[in-house]
VEXLUMNU-511501 format. One record per residue: residue number from 1; residue in three letters; x, y, z of N, C-alpha, C in turn. Coordinates in pm, 1 decimal. Each point is the difference from the previous one (the first is absolute). Example, Ala and Ser with C-alpha at 12.3 -4.5 7.8 and 13.67 -1.06 7.14 Angstrom:
BEGIN
dopa  numar  n.u  n.v  n.w  ca.u  ca.v  ca.w  c.u  c.v  c.w
1  ala  1319.0  -569.0  780.0  -89.0  119.0  0.0  90.0  120.0  0.0
2  ser  -35.0  105.0  -72.0  82.0  119.0  6.0  -77.0  109.0  73.0
! end
This chain:
BEGIN
dopa  numar  n.u  n.v  n.w  ca.u  ca.v  ca.w  c.u  c.v  c.w
1  met  -1022.9  -1208.4  -637.8  121.5  49.0  -74.4  17.4  -91.9  -126.0
2  gln  -18.4  -121.2  10.0  45.0  -123.3  -105.1  -123.1  36.7  -99.8
3  lys  -135.5  31.2  62.6  -115.0  8.9  -131.1  19.9  113.1  -68.3
4  his  92.4  101.4  52.4  0.4  113.8  -108.6  157.6  24.3  -34.9
5  gln  56.4  -116.6  -1.5  158.2  30.1  -28.2  20.6  17.4  -127.5
6  arg  -51.7  -20.7  -98.8  16.2  53.5  -166.0  -14.1  161.6  9.1
7  leu  -111.1  46.3  77.0  -28.4  151.4  -13.2  122.7  52.5  82.5
8  leu  29.0  -59.9  105.2  83.1  73.7  105.6  151.2  11.7  -83.9
9  ala  20.1  -101.9  -83.4  121.0  -9.3  -79.9  5.3  108.7  -105.2
10  val  -100.0  19.1  -50.6  -27.3  102.7  -99.4  17.4  127.2  49.4
11  leu  -57.7  14.6  95.1  -0.2  139.8  71.3  135.1  23.8  66.4
12  glu  62.2  -103.4  58.5  136.2  27.9  53.7  108.0  60.9  -116.6
13  ser  -17.5  -86.0  -108.5  101.3  32.1  -118.6  -53.8  142.9  -70.7
14  leu  -111.1  51.6  24.0  -52.3  128.4  -42.8  38.5  109.4  93.3
15  asp  -1.5  -22.6  141.0  56.9  81.0  105.1  111.8  26.0  -11.3
16  asn  115.7  -83.4  -6.4  121.5  27.3  -5.6  113.2  -58.7  -122.6
17  gly  -97.4  -10.4  -95.7  103.9  -45.7  -130.2  73.7  -111.4  11.7
18  lys  -6.0  -99.8  82.1  68.7  -132.9  -18.7  -83.8  -91.1  -83.9
19  pro  84.2  -97.8  -61.6  -47.9  -108.7  -85.7  -123.8  -57.1  83.6
20  ile  -97.2  -38.7  -94.7  -102.1  -83.1  54.2  31.8  -127.5  24.5
21  arg  98.9  -70.4  -54.8  47.2  -130.0  60.3  63.4  33.7  108.2
22  glu  46.5  91.6  55.4  72.2  5.1  145.8  -137.4  19.5  97.5
23  ser  -92.4  106.7  -39.0  -127.1  17.2  102.4  -47.4  -145.7  19.8
24  arg  -45.0  -63.0  -118.7  -87.6  -122.4  10.8  53.9  -96.0  43.9
25  asp  156.0  -27.3  -37.5  56.9  -115.6  57.8  79.5  3.8  135.0
26  ile  35.7  119.3  35.0  75.7  10.1  116.7  -87.2  74.8  120.6
27  asp  -17.5  121.9  -46.3  -72.2  103.3  97.6  -147.4  -43.9  74.3
28  val  -88.8  -43.4  -82.5  -137.7  -19.8  40.3  11.5  -119.3  63.2
29  pro  63.8  -135.1  -29.2  27.4  -124.8  90.9  48.5  42.1  120.6
30  leu  110.2  93.2  5.9  60.4  28.2  136.5  -112.8  66.5  72.6
31  val  -78.7  104.8  -45.9  -89.7  59.7  63.9  -99.8  -105.1  61.9
32  ala  -59.1  -97.1  -71.9  -87.2  -99.1  66.4  69.6  -75.9  108.0
33  arg  117.6  -31.3  -16.2  31.9  -95.8  88.9  41.2  85.8  138.3
34  his  33.2  136.2  -37.6  31.7  85.8  123.4  -134.1  -16.1  68.8
35  phe  -114.6  21.2  -41.5  -134.9  18.2  79.2  -16.4  -131.0  53.6
36  tyr  14.6  -121.6  -58.4  -22.6  -124.5  61.2  87.2  -23.1  112.4
37  tyr  111.2  49.0  -14.1  101.2  0.0  134.4  -16.3  51.5  118.2
38  his  -58.0  136.5  -19.0  -47.8  77.4  103.1  -140.2  -47.5  46.7
39  ala  -68.4  -81.7  -85.8  -156.4  -33.2  54.8  48.8  -105.0  114.0
40  gly  101.8  -59.9  -24.2  43.3  -103.1  88.9  36.5  58.7  139.9
41  trp  81.3  113.9  -13.8  5.0  77.0  131.6  -125.8  36.9  69.5
42  ala  -90.6  55.0  -80.2  -140.5  34.2  70.7  -45.3  -125.9  70.0
43  gln  7.0  -99.0  -37.5  -47.0  -133.9  62.3  60.7  -42.1  108.3
44  leu  139.5  17.3  19.7  74.2  -29.5  95.1  25.8  114.1  94.7
45  met  -46.5  113.8  -16.4  34.4  119.4  77.3  -22.1  -38.2  164.7
46  gly  -126.4  -52.8  15.9  -24.7  0.4  147.7  73.6  -110.0  82.0
47  ala  41.0  -123.8  -84.3  84.7  -104.9  65.3  150.3  39.7  -1.2
48  glu  46.5  46.0  -105.8  159.1  36.8  -16.5  50.1  130.4  30.0
49  leu  -113.8  126.7  14.3  47.5  121.5  44.3  -83.4  81.3  111.6
50  pro  -11.0  -116.7  118.5  -83.9  57.9  96.9  48.3  128.8  73.1
51  gly  -89.3  78.3  28.9  24.3  137.7  39.7  29.7  124.9  -102.3
52  tyr  5.4  -52.1  -136.9  -4.8  97.9  -82.2  -133.1  45.3  -54.1
53  ala  -17.3  132.6  -25.6  -108.8  38.9  -23.2  10.7  106.2  -130.0
54  pro  -113.0  9.4  -82.9  11.0  89.1  -101.0  77.1  141.9  12.4
55  val  64.7  63.7  -83.8  45.7  126.6  4.1  -135.0  83.2  -0.5
56  gly  -69.6  -8.0  -90.0  -117.4  102.1  -23.5  4.6  35.3  -156.2
57  val  -6.4  127.6  -25.2  -18.2  39.9  -153.1  160.6  24.9  -42.4
58  ile  31.4  -43.5  -113.3  129.2  11.7  -54.1  -6.8  58.2  -126.9
59  gly  75.2  121.8  3.0  11.2  76.4  -129.6  129.5  -75.5  -96.4
60  gln  -22.5  -32.5  -117.9  97.4  -62.4  -60.7  32.6  101.9  -142.3
61  ile  119.7  29.0  -22.8  24.2  58.1  -122.4  106.1  -74.4  -68.2
62  ile  -15.8  -34.4  -124.8  91.3  -87.8  -79.3  52.4  87.0  -125.3
63  pro  99.0  -63.7  -46.5  67.1  59.3  -134.0  -50.2  -63.3  -117.8
64  trp  39.5  80.5  -123.1  -30.8  -36.2  -109.6  48.4  -143.1  -32.8
65  asn  116.5  -30.1  41.7  56.0  -144.4  -83.4  -54.6  -109.2  105.4
66  phe  -39.7  -126.7  -79.3  -61.1  -100.0  47.7  -153.8  41.4  82.9
67  pro  -77.2  63.7  -60.8  -120.1  64.1  82.3  -84.8  -104.3  59.7
68  leu  -33.3  -122.9  -74.0  -96.1  -110.2  78.7  99.9  -51.0  89.6
69  leu  116.0  -50.7  -21.8  76.2  -67.9  104.1  16.9  80.8  116.4
70  met  33.2  139.0  -9.1  23.0  91.5  113.5  -140.9  -17.3  53.7
71  leu  -118.1  31.0  -44.2  -134.0  -12.7  61.4  -7.6  -118.0  89.9
72  ala  29.3  -127.4  -84.2  -25.1  -137.4  83.2  108.1  -13.6  114.5
73  trp  112.2  70.5  -11.1  107.8  -15.3  106.1  -53.3  95.4  130.7
74  lys  -60.8  84.1  -27.6  -61.3  118.3  98.9  -132.3  -52.9  52.7
75  ile  -86.5  -23.3  -85.3  -134.5  -40.7  50.3  -24.2  -114.9  63.4
76  ala  66.6  -118.1  -66.9  -38.4  -145.2  56.4  49.4  -17.7  148.1
77  pro  104.9  41.5  54.5  25.0  -8.8  131.7  -87.8  92.0  93.5
78  ala  -16.2  107.1  -45.4  -92.8  102.9  75.7  -141.2  -68.7  14.1
79  leu  -66.2  -35.0  -95.1  -126.1  -59.7  -8.3  7.7  -138.6  101.8
80  ala  100.2  -94.8  -26.8  -6.7  -113.4  75.6  4.2  23.3  151.8
81  met  58.9  105.1  47.0  5.9  32.2  142.9  -113.7  73.2  42.0
82  gly  -102.6  24.9  -84.5  -108.9  59.4  47.8  -7.8  160.1  -37.7
83  asn  77.1  43.7  -80.7  -2.3  165.8  0.4  -76.7  28.5  -114.0
84  thr  -19.2  127.5  -16.9  -76.2  68.5  -100.0  113.4  94.4  -86.2
85  val  -20.9  -4.9  -103.4  88.7  78.0  -101.5  -24.0  97.9  -106.7
86  val  64.7  110.7  3.6  -18.1  91.3  -110.2  124.3  18.6  -62.7
87  ile  0.6  -42.4  -135.0  111.4  6.9  -72.9  -4.5  101.9  -113.5
88  lys  129.0  51.0  -10.2  -5.6  96.1  -108.0  128.4  -34.3  -117.3
89  pro  -33.1  -45.3  -104.0  94.7  -23.6  -100.9  64.1  103.7  -57.6
90  ala  102.2  -19.1  -51.9  89.2  110.2  -98.2  -133.3  53.5  -107.0
91  pro  4.1  149.8  12.8  -72.7  58.8  -122.2  0.7  -72.8  -131.5
92  ala  110.8  -35.7  -21.1  3.5  -58.8  -155.2  -39.8  -149.2  -7.7
93  thr  -4.9  -72.6  120.2  -41.1  -149.3  -13.7  -132.3  -25.1  77.2
94  pro  -96.8  60.7  -23.3  -135.1  -43.9  102.9  -92.1  -110.5  -39.0
95  leu  33.8  -57.5  -120.4  -100.8  -78.1  -69.0  -10.3  -131.9  62.1
96  thr  91.7  -90.6  65.6  -12.1  -104.7  65.4  -58.7  3.5  151.3
97  ala  58.3  127.0  44.1  -74.0  18.6  136.4  -161.0  34.1  -2.6
98  leu  -26.7  56.3  -97.2  -162.0  34.0  -26.5  -70.4  -138.3  -19.1
99  leu  81.8  -87.3  -84.8  -84.1  -120.9  -40.2  1.1  -79.6  133.0
100  phe  112.5  -3.1  83.7  5.3  -84.1  117.4  -121.6  50.6  82.2
101  ala  -33.3  146.8  23.7  -101.2  41.4  60.4  -138.5  -70.9  -31.3
102  glu  -18.4  -16.8  -113.3  -129.0  -66.8  -53.9  8.2  -146.1  29.2
103  ile  133.6  -52.4  -15.6  -5.2  -153.8  23.7  -27.4  -25.4  160.2
104  val  56.4  71.2  89.1  -24.1  -23.2  138.4  -151.2  27.0  32.6
105  ala  -69.3  89.5  -63.3  -135.0  48.2  23.9  -83.4  -130.4  -66.8
106  glu  41.2  -40.8  -110.8  -84.4  -108.4  -44.5  32.1  -138.5  81.0
107  ala  99.9  -11.7  64.4  28.9  -116.4  79.3  -67.8  4.5  127.1
108  gly  -44.7  99.4  44.7  -109.1  43.7  112.7  95.4  33.2  121.8
109  leu  113.8  81.7  -3.1  37.4  78.6  108.6  -93.7  109.6  12.7
110  pro  -18.2  27.1  135.9  -86.6  116.3  36.4  61.9  116.3  -36.4
111  pro  -81.4  101.7  -43.5  27.4  139.4  -41.7  92.4  71.1  99.8
112  gly  113.3  52.0  -39.7  70.3  68.7  99.3  130.8  -67.6  26.9
113  val  7.9  -131.3  -29.9  107.4  -80.9  66.2  117.3  42.2  -105.5
114  val  -19.6  -23.3  -116.5  99.2  50.5  -100.0  -50.6  112.1  -81.5
115  asn  74.3  102.6  0.4  -28.0  149.5  -74.0  102.5  28.3  -80.3
116  val  -23.2  41.1  -131.0  129.4  43.6  -84.8  -36.6  155.0  -22.5
117  ile  95.9  69.2  -8.3  -10.0  146.7  -24.1  100.2  23.9  -96.7
118  thr  -11.9  82.7  -106.9  90.9  34.1  -90.4  11.1  149.1  -7.9
119  gly  122.9  30.8  -37.9  26.1  134.4  -14.7  160.1  24.5  -9.9
120  asp  33.1  117.6  5.7  144.5  41.5  -8.4  64.4  37.9  146.1
121  asp  116.1  46.3  -12.3  69.4  46.3  138.7  -83.6  43.1  104.0
122  glu  -83.1  90.8  -46.0  -100.4  87.3  85.4  -116.1  -86.9  58.7
123  thr  -20.9  -107.6  -44.9  -78.2  -115.3  54.9  65.8  -84.1  98.4
124  gly  125.6  -19.6  -30.3  94.2  -52.8  105.7  3.7  85.2  129.9
125  lys  34.6  135.5  -32.5  25.9  79.8  110.4  -127.3  2.1  115.4
126  leu  -124.4  24.4  -65.1  -141.4  -19.5  70.2  -1.3  -115.5  63.6
127  met  39.8  -107.7  -60.7  -30.3  -144.2  52.1  86.5  3.1  132.5
128  thr  146.3  36.9  -20.9  81.0  -3.5  121.5  -18.1  98.6  100.7
129  ala  -89.0  79.5  -6.1  -20.4  118.6  100.2  -119.3  -33.3  65.0
130  his  -74.3  -88.1  -56.8  -142.2  -45.5  46.6  16.2  -51.0  140.5
131  pro  -82.4  29.7  117.7  16.4  -61.2  114.5  -76.7  -137.6  13.6
132  gly  -51.5  -16.8  -85.1  -74.9  -163.0  18.0  90.5  -132.0  -12.5
133  phe  131.1  32.0  -39.2  82.2  -138.0  -28.7  64.4  -32.1  128.4
134  asp  -4.0  -133.4  16.4  96.8  -47.9  104.3  150.0  -53.6  -48.6
135  lys  15.3  -5.3  -118.4  145.3  -27.0  -65.5  -6.3  14.8  -143.9
136  tyr  122.0  50.0  -39.0  1.1  4.4  -155.5  131.1  -82.6  -41.8
137  ala  -32.6  -49.3  -104.3  107.9  -83.7  -81.5  39.2  71.0  -133.1
138  phe  131.3  41.1  -9.7  21.5  82.2  -140.2  106.6  -66.2  -44.2
139  thr  13.2  -38.0  -130.4  131.0  -34.3  -76.6  34.9  102.0  -102.4
140  gly  124.2  69.5  -18.5  24.1  98.5  -89.9  134.8  71.9  50.6
141  ser  -12.4  104.0  -56.1  153.0  86.5  38.0  6.3  33.4  129.2
142  thr  150.9  19.9  28.2  34.3  33.7  157.2  -74.1  133.2  31.3
143  glu  24.6  90.7  -102.8  -53.4  135.5  -3.3  -143.7  22.0  67.8
144  val  -85.8  -78.2  -80.5  -145.9  -13.2  39.8  -10.5  -61.8  152.4
145  gly  51.2  -111.3  34.9  -4.8  -70.1  121.0  52.3  89.5  98.7
146  lys  95.5  104.3  -7.3  38.9  87.7  87.9  -112.0  112.7  26.8
147  ile  -85.7  23.5  -94.5  -99.0  81.8  14.9  -140.6  -69.9  80.4
148  ile  -9.4  -117.3  -37.0  -107.4  -70.2  64.6  41.6  -14.3  158.3
149  arg  116.6  -24.6  21.1  38.2  -18.2  134.4  -12.5  138.3  80.6
150  gln  27.6  93.5  -53.5  -20.6  140.3  39.8  -153.6  36.1  26.8
151  val  -85.1  -38.3  -92.3  -125.0  38.6  26.7  -73.1  -103.8  74.0
152  thr  65.6  -107.2  45.1  -76.2  -99.3  88.2  82.6  7.9  155.6
153  ala  94.8  73.5  -2.3  67.4  -13.6  127.4  -83.7  60.5  117.4
154  gly  -0.4  -59.1  111.6  -62.2  37.7  129.3  -136.6  -41.2  -21.7
155  arg  -71.5  -79.1  -93.0  -141.2  -27.8  -23.8  -35.5  -147.9  65.0
156  gly  140.2  -70.8  20.6  -22.0  -125.2  51.2  -63.8  -98.9  -109.5
157  val  47.8  37.5  -126.0  -35.8  -68.9  -102.5  119.1  -121.0  -41.6
158  lys  -20.6  -114.5  -29.4  94.9  -97.9  -27.7  36.8  19.3  -167.5
159  leu  136.3  -27.0  -26.7  38.7  33.5  -131.9  81.6  -138.6  -58.9
160  ser  -12.0  -22.2  -122.8  83.8  -84.7  -46.6  47.4  60.8  -146.5
161  leu  120.8  15.7  2.3  35.7  90.9  -108.3  120.5  -84.5  -65.6
162  glu  -31.2  -28.0  -129.3  94.3  -53.7  -95.7  68.8  83.2  -102.3
163  leu  100.0  49.8  43.6  64.9  141.0  -69.1  125.0  -36.1  -86.9
164  gly  32.6  79.1  -98.6  120.1  34.0  -35.5  36.9  -25.6  -138.2
165  ala  -57.0  -60.9  -89.9  28.9  -68.6  -121.1  56.5  88.8  -91.2
166  ala  -75.2  135.1  -24.8  84.1  83.3  -72.0  120.6  74.3  61.8
167  asn  3.0  31.9  131.2  97.5  43.3  65.3  123.0  -76.3  28.9
168  arg  -41.7  -142.2  -1.0  119.8  -93.4  26.7  107.8  24.4  -108.3
169  arg  -51.4  20.6  -123.8  103.6  8.0  -130.3  74.0  121.5  38.2
170  leu  -66.8  87.8  38.2  77.7  143.3  -11.1  100.0  9.1  115.6
171  ser  -31.2  -86.7  115.7  100.1  6.5  95.6  114.6  -93.2  -40.4
172  phe  -10.8  -81.2  -75.1  124.4  -98.0  -47.1  67.1  105.2  -82.8
173  leu  -41.7  90.7  -93.1  74.5  86.0  -60.0  70.1  109.3  76.0
174  thr  -45.0  36.6  122.7  55.7  83.5  66.8  98.1  -39.4  129.7
175  met  12.0  -128.6  -9.1  66.1  -55.8  107.0  169.0  17.8  -37.8
176  pro  69.4  34.7  109.1  167.6  -2.0  -24.5  37.7  -128.6  -47.9
177  thr  83.6  -8.2  -72.6  64.3  -128.4  -37.9  131.4  -41.0  103.6
178  arg  19.6  -94.8  33.3  117.2  -54.6  81.9  104.4  -40.5  -87.1
179  lys  107.8  34.3  46.1  146.5  -31.2  -79.2  28.8  -142.9  32.2
180  arg  23.2  -74.4  -94.0  66.9  -122.9  22.9  129.8  4.0  22.1
181  his  56.4  -103.1  91.3  141.8  -3.9  18.8  65.1  -108.3  -57.6
! end
C-alpha cells in the first residue's frame, strides 16, 4: 500500500471527488495502518484466538463514500483471519478497488484470495443470491440491507450489515416531538 500511496491517493480523489490532500494525508495512511494492524492479528491468531477458524468466502459490498477506507475495513480483518474475499465497490467508485486487486497480485497473494467485481445494483443482487458465499458484509441503506437479509434467509449465511445513514436522517424528521413542561 505504501509503495503505491501516490497513485492510490489520486485514484481515491478521482473516485469520489475528495481533495487530494485529504486522500494523501488521511485516507491512504489510515489504510496502510489498518493493514499493518490486521497483519498482527494474522500472526497472533493461533495463540490468541484458539478454536477460531476462517468463515470461508466473504462477499463484501461497500458504498461510494470513503471507498478505499471501506475496502480496508472490510478486507483486512477478513484476510487476517484466513478468509477469501469477493468485494463489490459502488458503481461510481471502483478505481481504488481495482488498483488494490493489482497490488495484492503484485504482493504475491494467491489468485482467488481477493476478488473485485464491479457493476451496478444487478451485480449486487446476483452476488447475494449466489450460493458460494459463507458470509456477506454490507454497508449501505437499510432498504438494501433488508433485501439482502430476505435473499439470504434460511441459507445459513452469516451477515454483517452496517445500515441506515440515509434513512436515519429521514427518521429524525418523522419522529413525533415531545412537549416540554
